[in-house]
N, C-alpha and C positions, 0 to 999 in steps of 0.2 A: 373259846370265849378271846382267848389271847387277840387271834387274828381280827375278830370284829374289832374289839378297842382301838388295833393299830389303825386298820381304815380310815374310823372314827376321828383319830388324833390325826392323822395326817389329811383329813380333809376339811377340820376345823385349823391343820396348819399350827398344832401344838407342839413345836420339835422337842420340849422339853418331856412330854409326855410319850411323844415317840421315841425319845433314846430311851426313856426309864424302861417300854415297854419291850425295847431291843435288847436291851443290857437283861433283862428280865429270863433271854430265852424265845420271844417272838418271832416268826420266821419274816425274814427283809423280803422275802418272794410274798409275803401274804397278797391274797388275791381277793381284788374287791368284784361280789359276783353282782353287783348292780350294772356296775360300767365294762365287766369284763375283760377286766384289765388289773396286771399286779400294781402294789401300792405306789412303787417307784415311777409308773404312770402319770397316775396321780398327781403327785408331787410337781413333775416334768411339764404337764399343763396348768398346772396354777401359777411355773414359772419360780418356785420356792427353794430358791439353792439352798440353805440350812439341813430344809427336810431332805431332797437328794444325798447330799452331803453326807448325811446322817445312814440313810438306808445303804447308801455306797460304803461306809465306813463299818456297817454291821456283814456285809457281803451280797446287798442286793445286786444282783447279774443286768447288767447296762446291755446286754445284747442276746436276750431272752426272747426269744421268737413268739410273737401271738398269732392267734389263728388270721388276722388280715393282714398277717408278713411283713407287718413292722416289727421295732425294737424301741424298748424305750431310747437309746439314741439314737435311732433313726426319728422317733417323736420330737427329739428336742430340737433337730435339726428345722424338720417339719414348722415347728414355733417359731423357727429363727431366734431362739434364745442361742447366742454366742457363748455364754460363760457355761451356761449347763454340757451344750454340746462338747466343750473343750473338759468340761469335768467328767460326764461320761464317758469319752473317748479314750480320756486317761486311766480310765477303770480298767481296763483289759491293756495292758504294755509288754510285748507289743499287740497291735489290733493285728487278729490275724487276716492274711493277704486279702479274702475272699471277703472278708467283711469290711476291708478299707477300701477296695474298690465299691463295693455297696453303695457304703458311705459315701465319698466321692459321686457317684452317680444321682444321690438321692440330693444332696447339697446342692451341684447344681443346677437340677431340675427345678429344685424352690427357690435358687436367686434370679434364676430365669421368670418366675411365675411371680415371685415377689407377696409378698405378707397382703395384699387388698384382692387382688385375684385371687388368692390361693384361699382364703375366705369365703368367698364369693362361690365357689367352686364346693368350701365342706360344708357351707351350711345353705346352697341353693338360694340364698336370700340376694336380693337387688338393692335394697336402701341402702342409704347412705352410711358410711361406715365411721367411729369415734376413734379420735387418735388423741393421745394422751402421751407426753412426754416423760420418759424415764432415763435417770441419769442413774451413773456410778457414783456413790460418793467419794468413792478413793481415787479414781484416775479423773472424773468428771468428765467421760464421754457419756454420750447423750443418744437415744434412740426413741424411738415411737412405737408403744402398744396399739393395735389398731386392731380394734372389736366390733364384732358384728353377731348378731344373733347369739348371745351368751356366749362369744367364741373369741379368745384373743391370741391375737399372733404379735412379734415383736417383729421391724422393718428391718432387722441385722442378717438377713439369708446372705447378702452380699458379703456380709463382714467373716460368715462362717465356713463360706468356700476359701475366701483368699486365707483364711488358715488352715483352714486342710491343705491347698496345693501346697502353701511355704512347708505345712508338715509332714508329708509323705511326698516331696521334690517333685511338685507338678511345678514347673516356672511358666508361666500365665505370662505374654508380650506384655511389652510395657503399654503398648496403647491399649491395650482389654483392660488393663488393670486402670489407666489416666480415666477410660469411659464408664467405670465401674463406679470410682472414686467421686467422678462427676455428676453419677446420678443422685448422690447425698451431699450438695456443694454446702459444706459449714466443715469448717474444721474441728470442728467438735463431734462431728456424727463418728457414730462405732467404726461405719465401714470407710469414711475418706480415711480415720485414723490407721487402723488395718491396713490399709492398701499402702498409706504412707510408710509405716513400721516394716512394710514386707518391702515395699523396692527399695527402703533403706538398709534393710539387711544383707542386700546383693554387692554392695561394695565395689563395685565393677565400673570402669571407668563406660560401658555403653549407656547403664545408668546416669551416670553423671552428667554426660553428654546430652542425653535426652531431653535429663530435667533440664537443663542449661536453656535446652532449644525451648524449652515452654516458656520461660521468661520474656520472649520475643512475642509472644502469643496476643492477638488483639482481644481475645477474651480474658476479662479478669479473673476470672476462676479457674482457666487453665495456667495464667501465671504463679496464682496462687499456690497452686498446687503442687506446680514445679520448682518454687519454691520452699515449699516444706518438704518437698524430698531433698531439695540440696541442704536445708537446713539438720534436718536428720544425718545425713550423709558428713557433712562437717563434724557433728558432735559425735559419731562414730556409732558401734555395736555396742551398747552396754552388758550385753548378753557372755560377749565374748573379748572386749577388750580390746578393741581392732579399730582404728580410727585414720585409715590409709587416706582420708582426704581433710583432715584438718588443717593443713597447712595451705589451702586452697578457696580459704574463705576470701582472701582479695581479691579472686577472679570475679567475685559478684560485685564489684564497686563500680562501673560502668552503671549496670541495672538500680544500683541502691541513688545515684546521680539522676536517672530520667525518672523512675516510679513514680507515677504521681498517685496511685489508688492504696490509702494509707493500710490495709491491711497487707499489700502485697510487701508493700514497704518495709512495716515495722517485722517482717518475716528476715527480709532480706537483712536490716539492720541487726537483725540476733544472730546471725549470721558471721556477718562481720566483726561483731564484739568479738570471735575468737580469730580474730588477726589481730595484726598490729601493724603502725606506719604513719607517717603524718597525713598520708591521703585520707586515710580510713578516719583520721581526727578529723579530719576538714568535713570533711562531709556527715558526720554526727553531729558535731559543732553547729553546721547549717540548718538544723533541724531543730535547734532548742525552743524556738516557738514557733512548731509547727500546731496546727488545729488538734489533729488527734493524739490523746493523751499515750496512746502505743506506743508512737513513733518516740514525742519526748522521754518515756519513760526506758529508752534503747540509749540516748544520748552519754551517760554517763561511763556505758562499757565501750563506746569506742572510743575513750580517749588515750593517747599514747602513754604509757608506765614502764618506765624503766624498771628493768630485771636485775637489777644487781643487790638486791637483796633490800633496797630502802622503799621501794614502788614509788619512785617522785612520781608526778604529770608536771606540765609545764605551767605557771602559774597563771599563767595568763588564761590557758585553758579550762584550769580548775575556777577562777574565779565567774568562768562561762555555766560552766557544769552547775554552781552554786548557788547561782539564781534559781534553780529549781527549788530551792528548801521554800519556796513561797510562791509554787505551784497551786493552784487550784484545785488540782485533782489529787486524789489521795494515790491513787497506785506509782502517780508520779513520782510524788513525794518516798512513797515508801521501799522504789526503787533506786532512789537517790541516797536514804539511807542503808540500804543493803548494800551498795556500794561504797559507802565511807566507813561502814563497818567495819570493811578489809580493804582499805586503802587505809596502808602505813606510812605516807606521808608525815611529815612531820609539820608543815605548816599549821600556825596557828589560825585562820579561817574554818580548815578544815574541821578542828574541835567545836568550833562559834559554831559551825552550822550543826554539827551534831549535837548538842546544846540547845538550838533552838529546835530542833526536832524532837527534841524530848517536854518538848510543849505541846505537841501536834493533838489533833483531838483522836486519831485513829490509835488505839493501845498498842497496839502492834510494833506500830513507829517509834511509839514514846521508850518498848521496852528495847528496841534491837537500838536504837540509838544512845541511850544509857549504858548499852553491852560495851559500844563502840568507842565511847568515853572509858570506859572501866579500861578497854583492850591497848588504849593509847596513854593509858597509866594517869589520864586528867583528873585530878581529886576532886573535879566537878560533880564525876558521877554521882559520889554519896548522897547530895543533896538533891542530884536528878533523881535518884531512884524512889524519892516518896512517892513524885509526879505520877509514878505510873501506875498507880491503886490498886485495887484489890482487882487480881489476874481472873480470866474469863477463863471460861473452860478447853476452848481452844489454844490456849498457850499455855497452860497448868502442864507444867512433868517440863518445861521447855528449861535445855540445860544453860541459854544467855542468860536466865535469872538468875545464875550463881555467877556472872560474869565479876559484879560490886564486890561480893565476896572474896572472890578471888583477885580483884585487886586490893582489898584490905590484906590479905592473907600476905601477899607479897610487901605490901609496905610494912608489916608487922617481921618479918621475916629479915627486910633489907636494915631492919630498924636495931634487930637481936645481934645482927650479925658485928654492927657499927657499934 
């Protein structure tokens, strides 16, 4: 009875009931007689991550061999579900060598086949497919759910094999990875992002040189991909803390001066914000009126700022950057506000710019502008705080909301000490 209830709860996607049944002792490997598979496979087919996680936590076996020779893990690969593949593969640490080789071969097969061709093979149908865009709410990466005949696969099979090759030490040639990424020519697509991340973690001279060579390619997508990898190489590996290329950003200066594609230019400029020098500042300031807001938003980060603890910019350069206070694009104003909040120069015009931003139509800008005033010990932050208004869900709990209170506490302690 309990197993039948678990099958029903999994089919409905009722994770609360599933957890309750599992906590009551129902077998997490319960079998669905109608489909001839364990409930874990039902959850995988539905691409239901909470259900998969609940079943795994209760002991469901991701490597359980089914009559057709597959396992729940292999089915996740076939489904193109990069997140579920990762979750299921980590369910057995380390994965036994035979299963690891089988997993890699299966992932390569599906990466070569692709979601649409795979669907037609599985369903035997020839009609048009339906594509629905899905997005990871935390990371922002996207991919398509491709549907046909009641079956849905995700077009992320190339992301799956890229992840698995990196995890198991299979170094794919640079050109092959470029080709894999360019099959999904969008920086936000999970395949592009996974390939960029994989290459950037190599942190070797060969990858730097090959990526830099792509900046000379006539095709904008090749240049964009090269710029994306170079940016990540400059940023370093957040997993290990290694950043051997952090001081090479200035080598990208010639491409920042000549690149005409705004998306590529924005990525190159982003890398340049991690370098410093009058040449970089000059290039950044030359784009303060660029027609693309992605480019204009990076101009403040190109300013040369002294590193003597005072963080002072040249007054003329600061004046140019502060013209962005009136930029028509809110993302540009938000980028300026973020920069000003961290700027520690004492110029009164910097404080005046923050004060102006406390009137912005975007609440996030008002919040951070008020915070910037408070961090500068500018008494105008107290009155400006009232302009924030009721805080939305996206900002509730943000630590910067307490900066005015902290400013007032500093003033109270100073008065008490005096």
